[in-house]
C-alpha positions in Angstrom: 33.7 39.4 -22.6 34.7 37.6 -19.4 32.3 34.6 -19.9 33.6 34.4 -23.6 37.3 34.0 -22.2 36.4 31.7 -19.5 34.9 29.5 -22.3 37.6 29.7 -24.4 40.2 28.7 -21.6 37.7 25.8 -20.7 37.2 24.4 -23.8 40.9 23.3 -24.9 40.5 20.0 -25.6 41.9 16.5 -24.2 44.8 16.1 -26.7 46.2 19.5 -25.2 45.4 18.4 -21.4 48.8 17.6 -19.4 51.0 18.8 -22.1 53.3 21.9 -21.0 52.5 23.6 -24.3 51.4 26.9 -23.9 48.2 27.3 -25.6 47.5 30.6 -27.7 44.4 32.2 -28.6 44.7 34.5 -32.0 42.1 36.7 -33.3 41.5 36.5 -37.2 40.7 39.8 -37.9 40.4 39.7 -41.6 36.9 37.8 -40.9 35.5 40.6 -38.6 32.8 41.9 -41.2 32.3 38.5 -43.2 28.5 37.5 -43.1 29.3 34.1 -44.9 32.1 32.0 -44.4 33.2 29.1 -46.4 34.8 26.4 -44.1 36.6 22.8 -45.3 38.9 20.0 -43.8 42.0 20.2 -45.8 43.6 17.1 -43.7 42.3 14.9 -40.6 39.0 16.1 -39.4 36.7 18.4 -37.6 33.6 17.9 -35.6 31.0 20.8 -35.1 30.6 21.4 -31.3 28.5 24.3 -29.1 29.5 26.2 -26.6 28.4 23.5 -24.0 30.7 21.1 -25.5 27.8 19.0 -27.3 29.2 17.5 -30.4 26.5 18.4 -33.3 28.0 16.7 -36.4 31.2 16.0 -38.6 32.5 18.6 -41.0 32.5 16.0 -43.9 32.7 18.4 -47.0 33.2 22.0 -48.2 30.4 23.9 -45.8 29.1 27.5 -46.3 27.9 29.0 -43.1 26.3 32.6 -42.5 24.8 34.9 -39.7 21.0 34.9 -39.3 19.8 37.2 -36.8 23.0 37.1 -34.9 23.5 33.4 -34.7 24.9 31.0 -37.2 23.1 29.0 -39.8 25.0 25.6 -40.7 23.3 23.3 -42.7 20.8 21.4 -40.6 22.2 22.2 -37.5 20.3 24.5 -34.7 21.2 28.1 -34.9 24.1 28.9 -32.9 25.9 32.0 -31.4 29.0 30.3 -30.5 30.0 27.4 -32.7 33.3 25.3 -32.4 35.4 23.2 -34.8 37.4 21.1 -33.2 39.7 18.6 -34.8 39.5 15.2 -34.6 42.9 14.2 -35.5 45.7 15.8 -33.9 47.2 18.3 -36.6 44.1 18.2 -38.7 44.1 21.5 -41.4 41.1 23.8 -41.8 40.6 26.1 -44.4 38.5 29.4 -43.9 37.6 31.2 -46.5 35.3 34.3 -47.6 34.7 36.8 -50.6 36.5 39.7 -49.2 39.2 38.5 -46.8 40.4 35.8 -48.8 41.3 32.3 -46.7 43.6 31.0 -44.1 44.7 27.6 -43.1 45.0 27.1 -39.6 45.5 24.1 -37.0 44.2 23.6 -33.9 40.5 24.7 -32.6 38.5 27.4 -34.3 35.7 29.5 -32.2 33.2 31.2 -34.5 31.2 33.8 -32.7 28.3 35.8 -34.1 28.0 38.9 -31.8 27.6 42.6 -32.7 30.5 41.3 -35.3 31.6 38.1 -36.4 34.5 36.9 -34.3 36.9 33.9 -35.6 39.3 33.0 -32.8 41.9 30.0 -33.4 43.4 28.4 -30.3 46.4 26.5 -30.8 49.7 25.7 -29.2 52.3 28.0 -29.2 54.5 26.2 -31.5 52.1 25.3 -34.0 51.7 29.0 -34.0 55.0 30.2 -34.6 55.3 28.9 -38.1 52.6 31.0 -39.4 54.1 34.1 -37.9 57.6 33.5 -39.3 56.5 33.0 -42.9 54.3 36.5 -42.5 56.7 38.3 -40.7 60.0 37.2 -42.4 59.1 35.6 -45.6 60.9 32.2 -47.5 64.3 31.5 -48.9 66.4 32.5 -45.9 69.6 31.2 -44.1 68.4 28.5 -41.3 70.2 30.4 -38.3 68.1 33.7 -39.1 64.9 31.6 -39.1 65.9 30.4 -35.5 66.8 33.9 -34.4 63.4 34.9 -35.7 61.7 32.1 -33.9 63.2 32.8 -30.8 62.4 36.6 -30.9 58.6 35.9 -32.2 58.4 33.1 -29.2 59.4 35.6 -26.8 57.2 38.6 -28.2 54.3 35.9 -27.8 54.9 34.8 -24.3 55.6 38.3 -23.1 52.7 39.5 -24.8 49.8 37.0 -23.8 46.3 38.4 -22.9 47.0 41.6 -25.0 43.4 41.4 -26.1 42.1 39.7 -23.4 38.7 41.8 -23.4 38.3 41.2 -26.9 38.4 37.3 -25.8 42.3 36.2 -27.3 45.4 37.0 -26.4 46.9 38.7 -29.6 45.7 39.6 -33.1 47.3 38.3 -36.5 47.7 41.5 -37.6 50.8 44.3 -37.3 49.4 45.4 -34.2 50.8 42.3 -32.5 52.4 39.8 -35.0 51.2 38.8 -38.5 49.9 35.4 -39.0 49.3 33.9 -42.2 48.2 30.3 -41.2 50.0 27.0 -42.5 49.6 27.1 -46.1 52.8 28.6 -47.2 55.3 27.3 -44.6 57.9 24.9 -45.6 60.4 22.6 -44.2 63.0 25.3 -43.0 60.9 27.1 -41.1 59.5 24.1 -39.6 62.7 23.0 -38.5 63.8 26.5 -37.0 60.9 26.1 -35.0 61.4 23.0 -33.7 65.1 23.0 -33.0 64.6 26.4 -31.0 61.6 24.8 -29.0 60.3 26.6 -25.9 63.3 28.9 -25.9 62.7 32.7 -25.1 65.1 35.9 -24.4 64.8 36.9 -20.8 66.4 39.7 -19.1 68.7 39.7 -15.7 65.6 39.0 -13.5 64.5 35.8 -16.0 61.6 38.1 -17.3 60.8 37.5 -21.2 62.1 40.8 -22.8 60.0 43.0 -25.0 61.4 41.3 -28.2 61.0 44.2 -30.5 62.0 43.6 -34.1 61.7 45.5 -37.6 62.7 45.3 -41.3 65.8 47.4 -41.6 67.7 49.7 -39.5 69.4 51.7 -42.2 72.7 51.0 -40.6 72.2 51.8 -36.6 69.5 50.7 -34.3 68.1 53.1 -31.3 66.8 52.4 -28.2 63.8 51.8 -27.2 63.4 55.2 -25.6 63.4 57.0 -29.0 60.1 55.2 -29.6 57.9 54.4 -26.6 59.4 56.8 -23.9 61.1 54.3 -21.7 64.2 52.9 -21.9 64.8 49.2 -21.3 68.3 48.0 -20.8 68.5 45.3 -23.6 66.9 47.5 -26.1 69.9 50.1 -27.0 71.1 51.6 -30.0 73.8 49.7 -31.9 75.7 49.9 -35.4 74.6 47.1 -38.1 76.5 47.5 -41.5 74.9 44.2 -42.6 71.4 45.6 -43.5 73.0 48.2 -45.9 72.9 45.8 -49.0 69.2 44.9 -48.7 66.1 46.4 -50.6 65.0 48.6 -47.5 68.2 50.2 -46.6 67.3 53.6 -48.5 64.6 55.5 -49.4 63.7 59.0 -50.7 60.2 61.0 -50.0 58.9 64.5 -51.6 56.9 66.2 -49.4 55.2 70.0 -49.4 57.1 72.8 -47.8 54.4 74.6 -46.4 53.2 71.5 -44.9 56.4 70.6 -43.5 57.2 73.7 -42.0 53.5 74.2 -40.6 53.8 70.9 -39.1 57.4 71.8 -37.2 55.9 74.9 -36.2 52.8 73.3 -34.7 54.9 70.7 -32.8 58.3 73.1 -31.5 56.2 76.4 -31.3 59.1 77.9 -33.2 57.8 81.0 -35.5 60.5 79.8 -38.5 61.6 76.6 -38.1 64.3 75.4 -40.1 62.9 73.4 -43.0 66.6 71.7 -43.7 67.8 69.1 -41.2 71.4 67.5 -42.0 73.0 65.0 -39.3 76.0 62.5 -39.4 74.5 59.9 -36.8 71.2 58.6 -36.2 69.1 61.4 -34.0 65.9 60.5 -31.6 64.7 64.4 -32.1 64.5 66.7 -34.7 67.0 69.5 -34.9 69.0 67.9 -32.4 67.0 69.7 -29.9 65.4 67.5 -27.2 62.6 69.8 -26.3 61.7 69.6 -29.9 60.1 66.7 -31.9 60.7 63.0 -32.2 61.8 61.6 -35.4 59.6 59.0 -34.8 56.3 61.5 -34.7 57.4 62.9 -38.3 57.4 59.2 -39.6 53.8 58.8 -38.2 52.5 62.2 -39.8 54.4 62.2 -43.0 54.1 58.3 -43.9 58.3 58.0 -43.8 59.5 54.5 -44.1 61.3 55.2 -40.9 62.4 57.8 -38.4 66.2 57.9 -40.1 66.3 60.7 -42.1 68.1 64.1 -43.5 65.7 66.9 -45.3 66.8 68.7 -48.2 65.3 72.4 -48.8 64.1 72.4 -52.7 61.9 75.6 -52.7 58.3 74.3 -52.7 59.1 70.8 -51.8 61.3 69.2 -49.0 63.3 66.3 -50.3 63.4 63.5 -47.4 66.5 61.2 -47.6 66.1 58.1 -45.2 67.5 55.1 -43.9 65.9 51.9 -42.8 62.2 50.6 -42.3 60.3 50.6 -39.5 60.9 51.6 -35.7 64.7 50.6 -35.9 64.6 48.9 -32.1 65.4 45.6 -31.4 66.6 42.9 -34.3 67.4 44.5 -37.8 65.5 41.5 -39.9 67.4 42.2 -42.8 70.7 42.7 -40.9 70.1 39.5 -39.0 69.6 37.9 -42.6 72.7 39.5 -43.8 74.4 38.1 -40.3 73.2 34.7 -41.1 74.9 34.7 -44.5 78.0 35.4 -42.9 77.7 32.2 -40.8 76.6 33.9 -37.5 74.8 31.3 -35.7 71.3 32.3 -34.0 72.8 33.4 -30.3 75.2 35.5 -31.9 72.7 37.5 -34.1 70.6 37.8 -30.9 73.2 39.1 -28.9 74.4 41.8 -30.9 70.6 43.2 -30.9 69.6 42.6 -27.2 72.3 43.4 -24.6 72.6 41.6 -21.3 70.0 38.9 -22.0 70.2 34.9 -21.9 68.0 32.1 -23.4 65.7 29.7 -21.4 62.6 27.8 -21.7 59.6 29.8 -21.6 58.2 27.3 -18.5 61.4 28.5 -16.6 60.9 32.2 -17.2 59.4 34.7 -14.6 56.2 35.3 -16.6 54.0 38.2 -15.2 50.2 37.9 -16.2 47.5 40.2 -15.2 
């Protein structure tokens, strides 16, 4: 695996050399089970290159490639364990498609590995990567200042999390484990403008380290501190009130669960012989039954599939009615709250400084980045 990562580092093409852009390597996980892929150039042009840097051919038309004995078979090209599609023209767009995983359009260098499983790794610049994150994580149709705030948050998250999947040969995956990345096919000018207008900017703490830029869909009226979910308190991730999200679709929810399953689970976690099944509170709590030696609300969310850990429970005999607020872990920027603030003419910094305390903005090149 170290050799794989070394090859990716060494294969950054000349158009990227000497630039101050950060290069990001994204694992496209949806193609990991594919035995056949359909590749075509949407715009610009691409060349087939092997792991030694030898140009094999030009991608001239839609091409079907497949796995044979852990090697890639492409038309009349020699069998290769590692094939690379390298753009001939900067900004070229490539389409990747499989029967089961759908398709993605991407910009950058595509690495195709045929090992124990297929690995598709996109090597691209940070600023080319971010629009595909914004459209996936936030959707379209929002006010520009919201996208600017989201761009800064997503850029900060990327810089702070680089190398998270180093053993697999890439920096970040394209799933919710890291940040969802859809590619470039559905991005629009508003999203592109937000990325360009905030270029290079990241959020840093008082020691100039990029922060853990957590975000979630809807806080239900109040965010919570990082210690409520991850067991360690970060000074810039504290709970704050946020009424701007309460008119959005994810602000409220209800769910019925089996009363016996609920009581049994509470008993297994708390040790109470007969734990109370009804829990009512007026403020957001991090622990069930208002006891810090009991159970985290985030544990209940994971166990029963609740939309958030912000809820009350009502005993209805055989069932427990769970009435909740918000969607997600509740730490950091509330996206729907940020959307509401943007509609109320808050600029990107006003939005960010509400959700992250004692932080500042700086180009990522000036940040104190800690890399393993």
